[in-house]
C-alpha positions in Angstrom: -31.3 56.3 21.7 -33.9 53.4 21.6 -33.4 53.1 17.7 -29.6 52.9 18.4 -29.9 50.4 20.7 -32.2 48.3 18.6 -29.8 48.9 15.7 -27.0 47.4 18.0 -28.9 44.6 19.2 -29.6 43.3 15.7 -26.2 43.5 14.7 -25.0 41.5 17.9 -28.1 38.8 16.4 -26.3 39.0 12.9 -22.8 38.5 14.3 -23.8 35.3 16.6 -25.7 34.1 13.4 -22.8 34.2 11.4 -20.5 32.7 14.1 -22.7 29.6 14.2 -22.8 29.2 10.5 -19.0 29.1 10.8 -19.2 27.0 13.9 -20.3 24.1 11.3 -17.3 24.4 9.2 -14.8 24.4 12.3 -16.9 21.3 13.9 -16.3 19.3 10.3 -12.6 20.5 10.3 -12.2 19.3 14.1 -14.3 16.0 13.4 -12.5 15.3 10.0 -8.9 15.8 12.0 -9.9 13.7 14.9 -11.1 10.9 12.9 -7.6 11.0 10.9 -5.6 10.9 14.0 -7.9 8.0 15.6 -7.3 6.1 12.3 -3.6 6.5 12.6 -4.0 5.1 16.1 -5.7 2.1 15.0 -9.0 3.2 16.8 -11.3 2.2 13.4 -14.7 2.3 15.3 -13.9 5.7 16.6 -12.5 7.0 13.5 -15.7 6.0 11.6 -17.8 7.9 14.2 -15.7 11.0 13.9 -15.9 11.0 10.1 -19.5 10.5 10.2 -19.8 13.4 12.4 -17.7 15.6 10.1 -20.1 14.7 7.2 -23.3 15.7 9.1 -21.0 19.2 9.7 -19.7 19.8 6.6 -23.3 19.1 4.7 -24.7 21.8 7.1 -21.8 24.2 6.2 -22.5 23.3 2.7 -26.1 24.1 2.7 -26.0 27.5 4.3 -25.5 30.3 2.1 -23.0 32.0 4.2 -20.4 29.3 4.1 -21.6 27.1 1.0 -19.1 29.0 -1.8 -16.0 29.1 0.9 -13.1 27.3 -0.5 -12.5 25.6 2.9 -16.0 24.0 2.6 -15.2 22.6 -0.7 -11.8 21.5 0.0 -13.4 20.0 3.4 -16.1 18.3 1.7 -14.2 16.8 -0.9 -11.8 15.2 1.8 -14.4 13.9 4.0 -16.8 12.4 1.0 -13.5 10.9 -0.6 -12.8 9.4 2.7 -15.9 7.8 3.3 -16.3 6.7 -0.4 -13.4 4.3 0.3 -14.9 3.1 3.4 -17.6 2.3 1.9 -17.6 -1.4 0.0 -21.1 -1.1 -1.9 -20.8 0.2 -5.3 -24.2 1.6 -5.5 -23.5 3.7 -2.0 -19.8 4.4 -2.3 -20.4 5.9 -6.1 -22.5 9.0 -5.1 -20.1 9.8 -2.5 -17.2 9.7 -4.8 -19.0 11.8 -7.6 -19.6 14.3 -4.9 -15.9 14.5 -3.5 -14.9 14.8 -7.1 -17.1 17.7 -7.9 -16.1 19.4 -4.6 -12.6 18.8 -5.3 -12.7 20.6 -8.7 -14.8 23.6 -6.9 -11.9 23.7 -4.2 -8.9 23.9 -6.6 -10.6 26.5 -8.4 -11.1 28.8 -5.6 -8.0 28.0 -3.2 -6.0 30.5 -5.0 -3.6 31.0 -2.1 -3.2 27.4 -1.6 -4.7 27.8 2.1 -6.3 24.1 2.1 -3.8 22.4 -0.2 -3.3 19.4 2.2 -7.0 18.9 2.5 -7.0 18.8 -1.4 -4.0 16.4 -1.7 -5.6 14.2 0.7 -8.9 14.1 -1.2 -6.9 13.5 -4.2 -5.4 10.5 -2.7 -8.7 8.9 -1.7 -10.2 9.5 -4.8 -7.2 7.7 -6.7 -7.5 4.9 -3.9 -11.2 4.4 -4.8 -10.2 4.1 -8.5 -7.2 2.0 -8.1 -9.6 -0.4 -5.7 -12.5 -0.5 -8.5 -9.9 -1.3 -11.2 -8.3 -3.9 -9.4 -11.8 -5.8 -8.8 -12.8 -5.1 -12.5 -9.6 -6.6 -13.5 -9.9 -9.7 -11.4 -13.3 -9.8 -12.9 -11.5 -9.7 -16.4 -13.5 -6.7 -17.3 -10.5 -5.3 -18.8 -12.4 -2.5 -20.9 -13.8 -1.1 -17.2 -10.4 -2.0 -15.6 -8.8 0.5 -18.1 -10.8 3.1 -17.5 -10.5 2.7 -13.5 -6.9 2.6 -13.9 -6.4 5.4 -16.1 -8.7 7.7 -14.1 -6.2 6.5 -11.0 -3.3 7.7 -13.3 -5.0 11.2 -13.9 -5.2 11.8 -10.2 -1.4 10.6 -9.6 0.3 11.1 -13.0 3.8 10.2 -11.4 2.6 6.9 -9.7 4.5 4.1 -11.2 1.7 1.7 -10.4 -0.8 4.0 -11.8 1.0 4.0 -15.3 1.9 0.1 -15.0 -1.6 -1.1 -14.3 -3.2 1.3 -16.9 -0.6 -0.1 -19.4 -1.4 -3.8 -18.5 -4.8 -3.4 -18.8 -4.6 -2.0 -22.0 -2.3 -4.9 -23.0 -5.3 -7.4 -22.0 -7.7 -5.2 -24.4 -4.9 -6.0 -27.2 -4.6 -2.3 -27.5 -0.9 -2.4 -28.1 -0.3 1.3 -29.2 -1.6 2.4 -26.0 0.3 -0.3 -23.9 3.7 0.6 -25.4 3.2 4.5 -24.4 2.5 3.6 -21.0 5.2 1.0 -20.6 7.8 3.7 -22.4 6.6 6.4 -20.2 7.2 4.1 -17.1 10.8 2.9 -18.2 11.7 6.8 -17.9 11.0 6.4 -14.2 12.9 4.5 -11.2 9.8 1.8 -11.1 11.2 -1.1 -9.3 10.1 -3.6 -11.7 11.3 -2.3 -14.6 13.5 -5.2 -16.0 9.7 -6.8 -15.9 8.6 -4.1 -18.1 11.2 -4.5 -20.6 10.0 -8.2 -21.0 6.3 -7.3 -21.1 7.1 -4.7 -23.6 8.9 -7.4 -25.9 5.7 -9.5 -25.4 3.7 -6.5 -26.9 5.9 -6.4 -30.0 5.8 -10.0 -30.5 2.1 -10.0 -30.3 2.1 -7.0 -32.9 4.5 -9.6 -34.9 7.2 -6.8 -34.7 10.1 -8.9 -34.1 12.7 -5.9 -34.2 10.6 -3.9 -31.8 10.9 -6.7 -29.5 14.5 -7.5 -30.0 15.1 -3.8 -29.2 13.3 -3.6 -26.2 15.1 -6.7 -24.7 18.3 -5.6 -25.9 17.6 -2.3 -24.0 16.5 -4.3 -21.1 19.7 -6.3 -21.1 21.9 -3.2 -21.2 20.4 -2.1 -18.1 19.6 -5.4 -16.2 22.3 -7.9 -17.3 21.5 -10.4 -14.4 17.8 -10.8 -15.7 17.3 -14.2 -16.9 14.1 -13.7 -18.5 15.6 -10.8 -20.8 18.5 -13.2 -21.2 16.0 -16.3 -22.6 14.0 -14.1 -24.9 16.9 -12.4 -26.3 18.0 -16.1 -27.4 14.4 -16.9 -28.2 14.1 -14.2 -30.8 17.5 -14.8 -32.4 16.8 -18.4 -33.0 13.3 -17.4 -34.4 15.0 -15.1 -36.7 17.9 -17.6 -37.6 20.5 -15.7 -35.7 21.5 -18.1 -33.4 25.3 -17.7 -34.0 25.0 -13.9 -33.3 24.0 -14.7 -29.7 26.6 -17.3 -29.5 29.1 -14.9 -30.4 27.9 -12.3 -28.5 28.1 -14.7 -25.5 31.3 -16.1 -26.4 32.9 -12.3 -26.5 31.4 -11.4 -23.1 32.7 -14.6 -21.4 35.8 -13.9 -22.7 35.6 -10.4 -20.9 34.3 -11.9 -17.7 35.4 -15.4 -17.3 33.8 -15.8 -13.7 30.2 -15.1 -14.3 28.2 -18.2 -13.9 25.4 -16.7 -15.6 27.1 -16.5 -18.9 27.9 -20.0 -19.2 24.3 -20.7 -18.2 23.0 -18.4 -21.1 25.2 -20.2 -23.3 24.0 -23.4 -22.2 20.6 -22.2 -22.8 21.4 -21.0 -26.3 23.0 -24.5 -27.4 19.8 -26.2 -25.8 17.4 -24.1 -27.3 19.2 -24.9 -30.8 18.8 -28.7 -30.1 15.2 -28.3 -28.9 14.6 -26.5 -32.3 16.3 -29.3 -34.4 14.0 -31.9 -32.5 11.2 -30.2 -33.5 12.6 -30.3 -37.2 13.3 -34.0 -36.9 9.8 -34.9 -35.8 8.5 -33.7 -39.0 10.8 -35.7 -41.0 10.0 -39.3 -42.4 13.3 -39.9 -44.3 16.0 -41.9 -42.2 18.9 -40.1 -43.6 17.7 -36.7 -43.2 16.5 -37.6 -39.4 19.8 -39.2 -38.8 21.7 -35.9 -39.7 19.7 -33.6 -37.5 20.1 -36.2 -34.9 24.0 -35.6 -34.9 23.4 -31.8 -34.7 21.0 -32.1 -32.0 23.5 -34.4 -30.0 26.3 -31.9 -31.0 24.2 -29.1 -29.3 23.2 -30.8 -26.5 26.9 -31.7 -25.7 27.9 -28.1 -25.9 25.2 -27.0 -23.6 26.4 -29.6 -20.8 29.7 -28.0 -21.6 28.5 -24.8 -20.7 26.6 -25.8 -18.1 29.4 -27.7 -16.4 31.5 -24.6 -16.3 28.8 -22.6 -14.4 28.5 -25.7 -12.0 32.4 -25.5 -11.5 31.9 -21.7 -10.6 28.7 -22.7 -8.2 28.0 -26.3 -7.5 24.8 -25.1 -5.9 23.4 -23.3 -9.1 20.0 -24.4 -9.1 19.1 -23.7 -12.7 22.4 -25.0 -13.9 21.8 -28.4 -12.1 18.3 -28.6 -13.6 19.2 -28.0 -17.1 22.6 -29.9 -17.1 20.7 -33.1 -15.9 17.9 -32.2 -18.7 20.6 -32.1 -21.6 21.9 -35.2 -20.3 18.5 -37.0 -19.9 17.2 -36.0 -23.1 19.9 -38.2 -25.2 19.2 -41.3 -23.2 15.8 -40.9 -23.6 15.9 -40.9 -27.3 18.3 -44.0 -26.9 15.7 -45.8 -24.9 13.0 -44.7 -27.3 14.8 -46.1 -30.4 15.5 -49.5 -28.5 11.8 -49.8 -28.1 11.3 -49.2 -31.8 13.2 -52.1 -32.6 11.6 -55.2 -34.0 11.2 -58.5 -31.9 13.8 -60.3 -33.9 16.7 -57.8 -32.8 16.9 -58.9 -29.4 21.1 -58.1 -29.1 20.7 -54.7 -30.7 17.8 -54.0 -28.3 20.1 -55.2 -25.4 22.8 -52.9 -26.5 20.9 -49.9 -26.8 19.1 -50.4 -23.6 22.7 -50.7 -22.0 23.6 -47.7 -23.4 20.5 -45.6 -22.4 21.2 -46.8 -18.9 24.8 -45.7 -18.9 23.2 -42.2 -20.2 20.8 -42.1 -17.6 23.2 -42.4 -14.9 25.2 -39.8 -16.2 22.1 -37.5 -15.7 21.0 -38.6 -12.3 23.4 -36.5 -10.0 22.4 -33.4 -11.4 18.8 -34.3 -11.2 18.9 -35.3 -7.7 21.0 -32.3 -6.5 18.5 -29.9 -8.3 15.7 -31.7 -6.2 17.7 -31.2 -3.2 18.2 -27.5 -3.9 14.7 -26.8 -4.5 12.6 -29.8 -3.2 9.1 -27.9 -4.5 10.4 -27.3 -8.2 8.0 -29.4 -10.3 10.2 -29.3 -13.4 13.1 -30.7 -11.2 10.8 -33.2 -9.6 9.3 -34.1 -13.2 12.9 -34.5 -14.5 13.9 -37.0 -11.6 10.8 -38.9 -12.7 11.6 -39.3 -16.2 14.9 -40.7 -15.1 13.4 -43.3 -12.8 11.0 -44.5 -15.4 13.9 -44.7 -18.1 15.5 -47.0 -15.5 12.3 -49.1 -15.0 12.3 -48.2 -11.5 8.9 -47.5 -10.8 9.0 -47.5 -7.0 10.8 -44.3 -7.0 9.0 -43.0 -9.9 5.8 -43.5 -8.1 7.4 -41.9 -5.0 8.3 -38.9 -6.8 5.1 -38.5 -8.6 3.3 -38.4 -5.2 5.6 -35.4 -4.4 4.6 -33.7 -7.7 0.8 -34.0 -7.0 1.2 -33.1 -3.5 2.7 -29.5 -4.8 -0.9 -28.9 -6.5 
């Protein structure tokens, strides 16, 4: 009887010990849950106290042979350590926490075959992803693009469906001039519902252009326009590429056909105006390289013709919407540019041609005045537009109105 009593007593001691060991795991779980609830309630200080208590308890459970290898221990340790790594802003102390969390989550995934601790594992995963995201952002800001790429790529591996993770990884690769990798991530992103896919199409065209792949750039732009027809950056890029490849007539024909089908679309007229404007700008570049007067005069005619067609398109856009800022801005510019040409031509006349000088200045004044209503309107619509203010200042300089020109300059400087 005494022997039986002794054995029963020993069994009682063993069961109490096991309960105590399991108790540390329960303490860790309770402290962790409490920390999450307190954080949700904006009780930050109390939440930190609880997560610290959770770490103390899980460390004891992880050190005990009876509970060290339980899937709950690994899952809980991963969640607690990952949480703490995010709260620690010092790399030297946060990295060991992150590393321990990563090791624990790997074991938790391996052992939790029934999915009992799925929510803990998912929470740990989110915190590890956040850690790498924060690290990547800091590295990117410091222009350490190789490190940023590795951090963003790890972030993406934690959350492969996260669109920001895909975008940031591609962006870091682009800054490393690793264009094939960038293209892979951007094209992957375009298969998702990422809210800025119009921007991705534009950036993808940049990548192709950096690779000297004009066809690839044009293909990405055309696909982007098909999905985002109102995106002005994509439209402008399409025009730029067509002009660089000598296909300006193609884009003009395309816009003309589209306008016929949608004559009340102000943006189509605006894009047509941009096309003619850019043709004129390209002619201006060519003209500046010529020395022969006859050749320069011929290009001048073509340039004036295209600026005139651009003005017609902007005017039609403004008939549909008088408060269309971009159309007012560009209309003012295409009317202002020929006036500047006339003004510069007058000032290049020799001193013995006063009559011709006076006539040219009078003509330039008339041309300057044609641009003024649009220049003023653009500034009224967007008083903080440096482009609008600069154009208006140029008008006043052309009219030799230094008082107003100086006032506008002060407004430009105030923007900085």
